[in-house]
C-alpha positions in Angstrom: 250.6 192.3 92.0 249.0 194.5 89.4 246.3 197.0 90.5 244.2 198.7 87.8 241.1 200.8 87.4 239.0 201.2 84.2 235.9 203.1 83.3 234.2 200.5 81.0 231.2 202.8 80.2 228.8 199.9 80.7 229.2 196.3 79.6 226.0 195.2 77.9 223.3 197.9 78.1 223.6 201.7 78.5 221.0 204.4 78.8 220.1 205.6 75.3 220.6 209.2 76.3 224.2 208.4 77.2 224.8 206.4 74.0 224.3 209.3 71.5 227.1 210.6 69.2 228.1 213.3 71.6 227.6 214.3 75.2 226.0 217.6 74.1 223.1 215.6 72.6 222.5 213.6 75.7 223.0 216.3 78.3 219.6 218.1 77.9 217.7 214.7 78.1 219.5 213.7 81.3 218.9 217.2 82.8 215.2 217.0 82.0 215.0 213.4 83.4 216.7 214.5 86.7 214.5 217.5 87.1 211.3 215.6 86.4 212.3 212.8 88.7 213.0 215.3 91.5 209.6 216.9 91.1 207.8 213.6 91.0 209.4 212.7 94.3 208.0 215.7 96.1 205.5 215.0 98.9 203.2 217.8 97.7 202.8 219.1 94.1 202.2 222.8 93.9 200.6 224.5 90.9 204.1 225.5 89.7 205.3 222.0 90.1 202.5 220.6 87.9 203.2 223.2 85.2 206.9 222.4 85.3 206.2 218.6 85.2 204.1 219.0 82.0 206.8 221.0 80.4 209.5 218.4 81.2 207.2 215.5 80.1 206.7 217.1 76.7 210.4 217.7 76.4 211.0 214.0 77.1 208.5 212.9 74.5 205.8 211.8 77.0 202.9 214.0 75.8 201.1 211.1 74.0 202.4 208.0 75.7 204.2 206.8 78.8 207.0 205.5 76.6 209.3 208.1 75.1 212.3 207.7 73.0 214.6 208.0 76.0 212.5 207.5 79.1 209.6 205.3 80.4 207.0 206.6 82.9 205.8 203.5 84.8 202.4 204.1 86.5 201.5 201.0 88.5 198.7 202.3 90.7 196.9 205.5 91.5 196.5 208.5 89.3 199.4 210.8 88.2 198.1 212.3 85.0 195.4 212.5 82.3 195.8 213.0 78.6 192.7 214.8 77.3 191.5 213.8 73.9 192.2 217.3 72.6 195.8 216.9 73.5 198.2 217.9 76.3 198.9 216.6 79.8 197.0 217.3 83.0 198.7 216.4 86.3 195.9 215.2 88.7 198.0 213.9 91.6 198.4 216.2 94.5 201.6 214.5 95.7 203.8 211.4 95.6 201.5 209.4 97.8 198.7 209.6 95.2 200.4 207.2 92.7 202.8 204.3 92.6 205.4 204.1 89.8 208.7 205.5 88.5 210.4 207.4 85.8 213.2 205.3 84.1 215.8 205.8 81.4 215.4 203.5 78.5 218.4 201.3 77.8 219.8 199.9 74.6 222.5 197.3 73.9 226.1 198.5 73.8 227.9 198.1 70.4 229.0 194.5 70.2 232.4 195.4 68.9 232.9 197.9 71.7 231.9 195.3 74.2 234.5 192.8 72.9 237.2 195.5 72.8 236.4 196.3 76.4 237.1 192.6 77.2 240.3 192.8 75.2 241.5 195.7 77.3 240.7 193.9 80.5 242.5 190.8 79.2 245.6 192.7 78.1 246.2 194.8 81.1 246.5 191.6 83.2 245.4 193.1 86.5 245.2 190.9 89.6 242.8 193.5 91.2 240.7 195.6 88.9 238.4 198.5 89.9 235.5 198.8 87.5 233.6 202.1 86.9 230.2 202.2 85.2 229.2 198.6 85.4 225.4 198.1 85.2 225.2 195.8 88.2 226.8 192.6 89.6 224.9 190.1 87.3 226.1 192.0 84.2 229.6 192.1 85.5 229.4 188.4 86.3 228.1 187.5 82.9 230.8 189.6 81.2 233.4 187.9 83.3 232.1 184.3 82.7 231.1 184.6 79.1 232.7 187.5 77.2 236.2 187.4 78.7 236.7 183.7 77.8 235.3 184.3 74.4 238.2 186.6 73.4 240.8 184.4 75.1 240.8 186.1 78.5 241.0 184.5 81.9 237.9 185.1 84.1 238.4 186.7 87.5 237.8 184.6 90.5 235.8 187.2 92.4 233.4 189.9 91.1 231.6 192.4 93.3 229.3 195.4 92.7 227.3 197.1 95.4 224.3 199.0 93.9 224.8 202.7 94.3 222.7 205.8 94.1 222.7 206.4 90.4 219.5 205.4 88.5 221.3 205.1 85.2 223.0 201.8 86.0 226.6 203.1 86.4 227.9 201.5 89.5 231.5 200.8 90.7 232.9 197.4 91.5 235.9 195.2 92.0 237.2 192.1 90.2 240.1 190.0 91.7 242.1 186.9 90.7 242.4 183.7 92.7 244.7 184.3 95.6 243.3 187.9 96.1 240.1 187.2 98.0 237.7 190.1 98.8 237.2 190.2 102.5 235.3 192.8 104.5 233.3 195.2 102.4 231.7 198.5 103.5 229.3 200.6 101.5 228.9 204.4 101.8 225.7 204.8 99.8 223.8 206.2 102.7 226.5 208.7 103.9 224.6 212.0 104.2 225.2 215.6 104.9 223.6 217.2 108.0 220.6 218.2 105.9 220.0 214.7 104.6 221.6 214.8 101.2 223.2 211.5 100.1 226.8 212.4 99.4 227.9 210.0 96.8 226.4 210.0 93.3 227.2 206.3 93.1 229.1 204.9 96.1 232.5 204.9 97.7 232.8 201.2 98.8 235.7 199.9 100.8 237.1 196.6 99.8 239.6 194.7 101.9 241.7 192.5 99.7 244.2 189.9 100.9 247.3 189.2 98.9 249.1 185.9 98.5 252.0 187.3 100.6 249.5 187.9 103.5 249.2 191.7 103.2 245.9 193.5 103.4 245.1 196.2 100.9 242.1 198.5 101.3 240.7 199.8 98.1 238.2 202.6 97.7 236.6 202.7 94.3 234.8 205.9 93.4 233.0 207.8 90.5 232.6 211.4 91.5 229.9 213.7 90.3 230.3 214.6 86.6 230.3 218.0 85.1 227.5 216.8 82.7 224.4 218.3 84.1 222.9 220.0 87.1 224.8 223.3 86.6 228.6 223.9 86.9 228.5 225.4 90.4 226.3 222.7 91.8 228.3 219.9 90.2 231.5 221.4 91.5 230.1 221.7 95.0 228.8 218.2 95.0 232.1 216.8 93.7 234.1 218.7 96.4 231.7 217.3 99.0 232.4 213.8 97.8 236.1 214.4 97.8 235.9 215.7 101.3 234.0 212.6 102.5 236.4 210.3 100.7 239.3 212.1 102.5 237.6 211.5 105.8 237.1 207.8 105.0 240.8 207.5 104.0 242.0 209.3 107.1 239.9 207.0 109.3 241.4 204.0 107.7 245.0 205.3 108.3 244.2 206.2 111.9 242.8 202.7 112.4 246.0 201.1 111.3 245.5 200.4 107.6 248.6 201.6 105.9 248.1 200.1 102.4 245.3 202.1 101.0 244.3 202.9 97.3 241.7 205.4 96.3 240.9 205.1 92.6 238.3 205.7 89.9 236.9 208.3 87.6 236.9 211.6 89.6 235.6 213.7 86.7 238.0 216.6 87.3 241.7 217.6 86.8 244.5 217.4 89.3 244.6 221.2 89.9 240.8 221.6 90.3 239.4 223.0 93.5 236.8 220.2 93.9 239.5 217.6 94.1 241.8 219.6 96.4 240.6 217.7 99.5 242.0 214.5 98.1 244.9 215.6 96.0 246.2 218.5 98.1 244.9 218.0 101.6 246.0 214.4 102.1 249.3 212.4 101.8 247.8 210.4 98.9 250.1 210.2 95.9 248.9 209.9 92.2 250.7 207.1 90.4 251.1 209.4 87.4 253.9 211.3 89.3 255.9 208.1 90.0 259.2 208.0 88.0 258.3 204.4 87.0 254.9 205.4 85.5 254.7 205.6 81.7 251.9 208.0 80.5 252.5 207.0 76.9 253.3 210.6 75.9 249.9 212.0 76.9 249.1 213.5 80.4 245.3 212.7 80.2 243.1 209.7 80.5 239.9 210.6 78.6 239.1 211.5 75.1 242.2 212.7 73.3 244.1 212.5 76.6 245.2 216.1 76.8 246.1 217.6 80.2 242.5 218.9 80.5 241.3 215.3 80.2 243.2 213.9 83.2 240.2 212.6 85.2 241.0 208.9 86.1 243.2 208.2 89.1 245.0 205.7 91.3 245.9 207.4 94.5 248.1 205.5 96.9 248.9 206.0 100.6 252.6 206.7 101.3 253.3 203.1 102.4 251.7 201.7 99.2 253.3 204.3 97.0 256.7 203.2 98.3 256.0 199.7 96.9 255.3 200.9 93.3 257.5 199.3 90.7 256.0 200.6 87.5 252.7 201.7 86.0 251.1 203.0 82.9 248.1 204.2 80.9 246.6 201.6 78.5 245.0 203.3 75.6 244.9 200.5 73.0 241.1 200.2 73.3 240.5 204.0 72.8 239.7 205.7 69.5 243.1 207.2 68.4 241.8 209.7 65.9 242.6 209.8 62.2 245.2 212.3 61.2 247.5 211.5 62.8 246.7 208.6 65.1 247.6 209.5 68.6 248.4 206.0 69.7 248.2 202.4 68.5 244.8 200.9 68.8 243.3 197.4 68.3 242.7 196.7 64.6 239.1 196.1 65.6 238.8 199.8 66.6 238.0 201.0 63.1 235.7 203.9 64.2 235.0 205.8 67.4 231.8 203.8 68.1 233.9 200.6 68.3 236.2 201.9 71.0 236.1 200.0 74.2 235.7 203.2 76.2 236.6 206.9 76.0 238.8 206.2 79.1 242.3 204.7 79.4 242.8 201.9 81.8 245.3 202.9 84.5 247.6 200.2 86.1 250.4 200.0 88.6 252.6 197.1 89.7 253.1 196.8 93.5 255.6 194.8 95.5 253.0 193.6 97.9 
């Protein structure tokens, strides 16, 4: 069977702030969004909170309207703020209980060429079991499977599953499997928390039990660890390490419970030698498929952007019993932007500019004798 994982970077719609020409442009918007959302969720608003809210709202383009270029402030009931005729914003609510509503990121459609190239990648890697990172939700994944894949000559998967995670931006993780590889028991970890009540996973770390035609049971953990994008380097590193530690615990519990064939895969947002990933990559017996002698990295050690060593952030980690069943594997980059002078790899002829790339990530695959 062929097992693969792919960060599709959304299928149909993506937050506008994440769809700009560069991450540097979107990062301040996402940071302001996260900070304002956190303040709006406080039980009581202090004078300092109100002042900070006003600053962030102006930064997000909400001074004159509840609809900004990148965010929407939905006020369903109660009173949160006033906008005096002479300008400015006044926060009138004393706490979260005084109003009903939400702060949301605005979406926009993904480039149609990019969407079709994403489908081409999924068609061409030919996975029996595919872990998907950054899918909006299950209905979007189902529509993509039923409509877009057949439109470019691909065969739809028999099973598609996404469990909504903790990220408000619509970047969840899921699984797609072919007929003969049914998804059995599923377990979500969206509510796993620290002792002080912090939800551990930025998205989720779902467990999927997949039966193979040969009668074997494979347990797959799909994950998307905390990015380095915003929230501060130290804080994001600490959160990512916490997530790696919890994933290790889940893996060790599976092994102790008798599950020998386990795969942990996804976009981990850090490199193999990083301290945040040490709990998974150094403190367990999990093996990265990149180190298998049958794995072809295509001449590049990374999986993101220009695929240098500093861009190795996508993984398929296998338990020893599963690693022993590896036949071959590889990194599929045909849907990625290859650059111009010189091109770093062969890309689809439809990838004529960076905006048309299926994703900034390579798809990772491995063939298993299972």
